[in-house]
Backbone as ProteinMPNN parsed JSONL, in Angstrom:
{"seq_chain_A": "XXXXXXXXXXXXXXXXXXXXXXXXXXXXXXXXXXXXXXXXXXXXXXXXXXXXXXXXXXXXXXXXXXXXXXXXXXXXXXXXXXXXXXXXXXXXXXXXXXXXXXXX", "coords_chain_A": {"N_chain_A": [[-4.271, 11.713, 16.724], [-2.154, 9.111, 15.834], [0.764, 8.982, 13.977], [2.557, 6.913, 11.684], [5.662, 5.714, 10.375], [5.94, 4.737, 7.048], [7.244, 2.79, 4.501], [7.345, 3.773, 1.19], [6.976, 2.295, -1.868], [6.583, 3.046, -4.602], [5.879, 6.036, -6.38], [3.681, 7.942, -8.282], [3.58, 6.502, -11.012], [5.993, 4.164, -12.216], [8.546, 4.567, -11.215], [10.802, 3.834, -8.743], [11.27, 5.032, -5.383], [14.187, 6.343, -3.708], [15.839, 4.052, -1.449], [15.985, 5.146, 1.106], [13.876, 6.824, 1.475], [11.111, 7.847, 3.24], [7.691, 8.253, 4.059], [5.163, 9.929, 5.942], [2.356, 8.21, 6.983], [-1.005, 8.286, 7.783], [-2.749, 6.691, 10.474], [-5.323, 4.174, 10.157], [-8.709, 5.152, 9.982], [-11.975, 5.199, 11.312], [-14.973, 6.707, 10.323], [-17.862, 8.824, 10.71], [-20.33, 10.403, 8.872], [-22.621, 13.128, 8.677], [-25.163, 13.529, 6.506], [-26.642, 15.875, 4.139], [-29.376, 15.381, 4.125], [-29.831, 14.469, 6.625], [-29.247, 11.832, 7.104], [-26.95, 9.197, 8.131], [-23.618, 8.277, 7.367], [-21.235, 5.765, 7.298], [-17.785, 5.122, 7.154], [-14.388, 4.165, 6.194], [-10.925, 5.141, 6.184], [-7.513, 5.997, 5.318], [-6.697, 8.505, 5.091], [-8.153, 10.989, 6.199], [-8.78, 13.758, 5.803], [-8.503, 14.089, 3.009], [-10.399, 12.228, 2.129], [-12.819, 13.309, 3.117], [-12.922, 15.635, 1.586], [-13.24, 14.493, -0.952], [-15.752, 13.268, -0.59], [-17.393, 15.541, -0.364], [-17.045, 16.586, -2.874], [-18.381, 14.825, -4.387], [-17.161, 12.501, -5.242], [-16.433, 10.299, -3.717], [-18.303, 8.393, -2.79], [-21.146, 6.633, -3.866], [-23.471, 6.794, -2.406], [-23.266, 9.181, -0.832], [-23.023, 11.077, -2.781], [-25.371, 12.336, -3.756], [-26.227, 13.586, -1.514], [-25.021, 15.84, -0.518], [-23.999, 18.911, 1.083], [-21.703, 17.015, 3.144], [-21.003, 16.389, 6.609], [-18.446, 15.865, 8.94], [-19.021, 13.983, 11.792], [-18.066, 12.197, 13.605], [-15.108, 10.446, 14.469], [-12.681, 7.852, 14.676], [-9.613, 6.672, 15.468], [-7.85, 3.806, 14.661], [-5.509, 2.504, 14.047], [-4.366, -0.11, 12.441], [-5.444, -1.481, 9.239], [-6.98, -3.839, 9.333], [-8.103, -3.854, 11.945], [-9.705, -1.55, 11.828], [-11.529, -2.219, 9.842], [-12.951, -4.295, 11.057], [-14.119, -2.881, 13.168], [-15.661, -1.105, 11.685], [-17.596, -2.835, 10.602], [-18.919, -3.528, 12.97], [-19.992, -1.008, 13.749], [-21.612, -0.392, 11.559], [-23.597, -2.234, 11.931], [-25.014, -1.233, 14.023], [-27.996, 0.319, 15.297], [-29.713, 3.287, 14.123], [-30.245, 4.943, 16.305], [-28.387, 3.986, 18.19], [-26.034, 4.7, 16.866], [-26.29, 7.474, 16.965], [-26.005, 7.836, 19.706], [-23.357, 7.019, 20.001], [-22.064, 9.052, 18.618], [-22.496, 11.236, 20.295]], "CA_chain_A": [[-4.018, 10.641, 15.798], [-0.758, 8.709, 15.838], [1.272, 8.712, 12.633], [3.642, 5.938, 11.665], [6.467, 5.76, 9.165], [5.678, 3.647, 6.14], [8.074, 2.88, 3.311], [6.566, 3.845, -0.036], [7.749, 1.689, -2.952], [6.486, 3.783, -5.852], [5.029, 7.215, -6.389], [3.424, 8.436, -9.633], [4.141, 5.664, -12.058], [6.768, 2.993, -11.812], [9.893, 4.88, -10.756], [10.912, 3.635, -7.289], [11.944, 6.042, -4.585], [15.418, 5.85, -3.083], [15.496, 3.213, -0.302], [15.951, 5.896, 2.359], [12.721, 7.732, 1.451], [9.964, 7.451, 4.036], [6.632, 9.238, 4.144], [4.235, 9.686, 7.039], [1.025, 7.755, 6.608], [-1.894, 8.321, 8.938], [-3.386, 5.431, 10.83], [-6.649, 3.976, 9.599], [-9.727, 5.863, 10.743], [-13.404, 4.994, 11.077], [-15.621, 8.012, 10.421], [-19.299, 8.912, 10.453], [-20.723, 11.679, 8.292], [-24.048, 13.474, 8.633], [-25.468, 14.027, 5.161], [-27.556, 17.023, 4.105], [-30.74, 14.927, 4.402], [-29.88, 14.004, 8.009], [-28.818, 10.438, 7.222], [-25.58, 8.971, 8.585], [-22.799, 7.437, 6.503], [-20.05, 5.26, 7.999], [-16.736, 4.67, 6.247], [-13.021, 4.086, 6.712], [-9.906, 5.716, 5.312], [-6.23, 6.271, 5.96], [-6.446, 9.929, 4.861], [-9.478, 11.529, 6.485], [-8.967, 15.066, 5.168], [-8.69, 13.861, 1.574], [-11.658, 11.506, 1.939], [-13.905, 14.266, 3.32], [-12.94, 16.489, 0.403], [-13.828, 13.697, -2.033], [-17.191, 13.133, -0.331], [-18.063, 16.807, -0.669], [-16.946, 16.817, -4.319], [-19.199, 13.814, -5.036], [-16.279, 11.497, -5.845], [-16.037, 9.231, -2.794], [-19.312, 7.381, -2.526], [-22.408, 6.774, -4.591], [-24.497, 7.176, -1.424], [-23.156, 10.586, -0.405], [-22.973, 11.957, -3.956], [-26.595, 13.13, -3.883], [-26.6, 14.048, -0.178], [-24.015, 16.824, -0.135], [-22.695, 18.647, 1.685], [-21.638, 16.127, 4.297], [-20.241, 16.956, 7.723], [-17.866, 14.867, 9.831], [-19.582, 14.075, 13.137], [-17.385, 11.253, 14.495], [-13.975, 9.704, 13.919], [-12.031, 6.961, 15.646], [-8.37, 6.156, 14.911], [-7.66, 2.441, 15.163], [-4.203, 1.95, 13.704], [-4.209, -0.903, 11.229], [-6.628, -1.64, 8.392], [-7.79, -4.964, 9.808], [-8.863, -3.408, 13.114], [-10.72, -0.57, 11.458], [-12.574, -2.925, 9.078], [-13.777, -5.004, 12.046], [-14.903, -1.866, 13.879], [-16.646, -0.594, 10.729], [-18.691, -3.807, 10.552], [-19.671, -3.373, 14.222], [-20.736, 0.251, 13.738], [-22.655, -0.472, 10.534], [-24.674, -3.079, 12.453], [-25.743, -0.504, 15.053], [-29.198, 1.044, 14.87], [-29.495, 4.727, 14.008], [-30.231, 5.491, 17.667], [-27.102, 3.621, 18.783], [-25.012, 5.532, 16.215], [-26.419, 8.824, 17.519], [-25.41, 7.773, 21.044], [-21.907, 6.953, 19.798], [-21.63, 10.381, 18.173], [-22.508, 12.155, 21.44]], "C_chain_A": [[-2.524, 10.348, 15.794], [-0.342, 8.401, 14.406], [2.381, 7.679, 12.729], [4.408, 6.09, 10.358], [6.168, 4.528, 8.325], [6.554, 3.838, 4.913], [7.179, 2.837, 2.084], [7.434, 3.349, -1.185], [7.759, 2.573, -4.206], [5.562, 4.972, -5.683], [4.905, 7.684, -7.838], [4.131, 7.609, -10.696], [4.982, 4.552, -11.483], [8.17, 3.312, -11.314], [9.966, 4.759, -9.236], [11.638, 4.796, -6.611], [13.259, 5.478, -4.061], [15.07, 5.067, -1.817], [15.43, 3.95, 1.024], [14.731, 6.8, 2.463], [11.557, 7.14, 2.237], [8.952, 8.584, 4.036], [5.759, 8.919, 5.338], [2.883, 9.284, 6.476], [0.18, 7.766, 7.874], [-2.422, 6.923, 9.219], [-4.757, 5.352, 10.18], [-7.688, 4.541, 10.553], [-11.118, 5.411, 10.313], [-14.043, 6.363, 11.214], [-17.112, 7.878, 10.151], [-19.58, 10.323, 9.964], [-22.219, 11.878, 8.484], [-24.269, 14.124, 7.273], [-26.488, 15.155, 5.238], [-28.999, 16.635, 4.377], [-30.901, 14.378, 5.817], [-29.456, 12.555, 8.198], [-27.358, 10.371, 7.657], [-24.88, 8.015, 7.64], [-21.554, 7.043, 7.274], [-19.046, 4.745, 6.977], [-15.399, 4.596, 6.947], [-12.066, 4.699, 5.695], [-8.575, 5.781, 6.059], [-5.79, 7.716, 5.676], [-7.79, 10.651, 4.984], [-9.737, 12.859, 5.774], [-9.269, 14.916, 3.671], [-10.04, 13.193, 1.303], [-12.865, 12.436, 2.114], [-14.046, 15.193, 2.114], [-13.604, 15.752, -0.758], [-15.333, 13.523, -1.84], [-17.921, 14.405, -0.74], [-17.939, 17.22, -2.13], [-17.782, 15.799, -5.095], [-18.409, 12.684, -5.67], [-16.04, 10.269, -4.978], [-17.032, 8.096, -2.683], [-20.581, 7.675, -3.313], [-23.503, 7.275, -3.649], [-24.448, 8.664, -1.102], [-23.185, 11.568, -1.57], [-24.19, 12.877, -4.046], [-27.043, 13.728, -2.546], [-25.594, 15.06, 0.374], [-24.677, 18.14, 0.25], [-22.817, 17.682, 2.86], [-20.764, 16.78, 5.363], [-19.719, 15.808, 8.59], [-18.434, 15.056, 11.23], [-18.892, 13.128, 14.117], [-16.205, 10.646, 13.756], [-13.275, 8.952, 15.043], [-10.801, 6.364, 14.975], [-8.068, 4.797, 15.528], [-6.343, 1.807, 14.755], [-4.185, 1.202, 12.396], [-5.543, -1.133, 10.512], [-7.55, -2.756, 8.879], [-8.68, -4.562, 10.988], [-9.993, -2.467, 12.734], [-11.835, -1.224, 10.635], [-13.511, -3.683, 10.023], [-14.684, -4.02, 12.779], [-15.982, -1.285, 12.963], [-17.847, -1.538, 10.645], [-19.559, -3.702, 11.807], [-20.566, -2.134, 14.175], [-21.861, 0.204, 12.705], [-23.826, -1.343, 10.985], [-25.458, -2.405, 13.578], [-27.003, 0.123, 14.464], [-28.852, 2.525, 14.748], [-29.38, 5.357, 15.39], [-28.893, 5.195, 18.356], [-25.963, 4.441, 18.174], [-25.072, 6.964, 16.755], [-25.841, 8.894, 18.919], [-23.891, 7.758, 20.95], [-21.354, 8.335, 19.436], [-21.569, 11.369, 19.334], [-21.224, 12.046, 22.132]], "O_chain_A": [[-1.716, 11.276, 15.753], [-1.017, 7.647, 13.705], [3.064, 7.587, 13.748], [3.857, 6.544, 9.355], [6.147, 3.408, 8.837], [6.601, 4.93, 4.347], [6.338, 1.946, 1.962], [8.499, 3.907, -1.451], [8.813, 2.815, -4.795], [4.586, 4.918, -4.935], [5.908, 7.808, -8.54], [5.178, 8.007, -11.207], [4.713, 4.057, -10.389], [8.924, 2.387, -11.012], [9.279, 5.486, -8.519], [12.502, 5.444, -7.202], [13.423, 4.261, -3.981], [14.08, 5.395, -1.163], [14.866, 3.424, 1.984], [14.575, 7.489, 3.472], [11.08, 6.049, 1.923], [9.331, 9.755, 4.015], [5.627, 7.753, 5.712], [2.341, 9.95, 5.594], [0.623, 7.297, 8.923], [-2.526, 6.087, 8.322], [-5.286, 6.358, 9.707], [-7.564, 4.423, 11.772], [-11.404, 5.261, 9.126], [-13.698, 7.113, 12.127], [-17.564, 6.959, 9.467], [-19.133, 11.305, 10.556], [-22.991, 10.92, 8.458], [-23.647, 15.131, 6.936], [-27.12, 15.364, 6.274], [-29.782, 17.475, 4.82], [-31.968, 13.881, 6.176], [-29.319, 12.095, 9.331], [-26.623, 11.355, 7.566], [-25.481, 7.051, 7.165], [-20.885, 7.902, 7.848], [-19.407, 4.022, 6.048], [-15.278, 4.916, 8.129], [-12.363, 4.766, 4.502], [-8.527, 5.638, 7.28], [-4.661, 8.101, 5.98], [-8.472, 10.889, 3.987], [-10.81, 13.055, 5.204], [-10.187, 15.548, 3.147], [-10.737, 13.556, 0.356], [-13.824, 12.357, 1.347], [-15.157, 15.495, 1.679], [-14.435, 16.323, -1.465], [-16.101, 13.616, -2.798], [-18.961, 14.341, -1.396], [-18.656, 18.115, -2.579], [-17.887, 15.888, -6.319], [-18.922, 11.982, -6.541], [-15.49, 9.281, -5.465], [-16.636, 6.946, -2.498], [-21.024, 8.819, -3.409], [-24.353, 8.076, -4.038], [-25.482, 9.333, -1.101], [-23.356, 12.769, -1.36], [-24.059, 14.056, -4.373], [-28.122, 14.313, -2.462], [-25.353, 15.121, 1.579], [-25.78, 18.445, -0.202], [-23.872, 17.55, 3.48], [-19.904, 17.608, 5.064], [-20.467, 14.891, 8.932], [-18.349, 16.145, 11.797], [-19.1, 13.233, 15.325], [-16.29, 10.364, 12.561], [-13.285, 9.371, 16.201], [-10.936, 5.62, 14.003], [-8.032, 4.648, 16.749], [-6.094, 0.653, 15.102], [-4.007, 1.81, 11.34], [-6.617, -0.998, 11.099], [-8.772, -2.617, 8.834], [-9.865, -4.893, 11.021], [-11.103, -2.574, 13.253], [-12.988, -0.804, 10.736], [-14.723, -3.708, 9.81], [-15.868, -4.287, 12.985], [-17.092, -1.004, 13.415], [-18.991, -1.083, 10.619], [-20.785, -3.777, 11.725], [-21.747, -2.198, 14.517], [-22.952, 0.713, 12.96], [-24.934, -1.2, 10.469], [-26.462, -2.948, 14.039], [-27.059, 0.42, 13.27], [-27.804, 2.96, 15.226], [-28.518, 6.206, 15.621], [-28.336, 6.062, 19.028], [-25.033, 4.833, 18.88], [-24.037, 7.592, 16.977], [-25.246, 9.906, 19.29], [-23.214, 8.417, 21.74], [-20.286, 8.724, 19.911], [-20.699, 12.24, 19.364], [-21.002, 12.728, 23.133]]}, "name": "protein", "num_of_chains": 1, "seq": "XXXXXXXXXXXXXXXXXXXXXXXXXXXXXXXXXXXXXXXXXXXXXXXXXXXXXXXXXXXXXXXXXXXXXXXXXXXXXXXXXXXXXXXXXXXXXXXXXXXXXXXX"}
């Protein structure tokens, strides 16, 4: 995964960071989870580790809340949010069989 520098305007409330403060932000990622019932869930995020934790805590998605634990079975880093949203729409339109082929 390629990281890029992104200037962060504010952190925790309204106090701005000094203008020289930069934080690493991960690129946007498309991911597929296998739920405990065998179903597949497709989503996007710019912090995959945090998002997976939220899914397994029941905080990320109404769909996965009752299908825990979930397991990451596929991820694809695409850079910007626009690209990953387009790819997410493509993947969500695939049949289950096509998604299983993609995961292989």
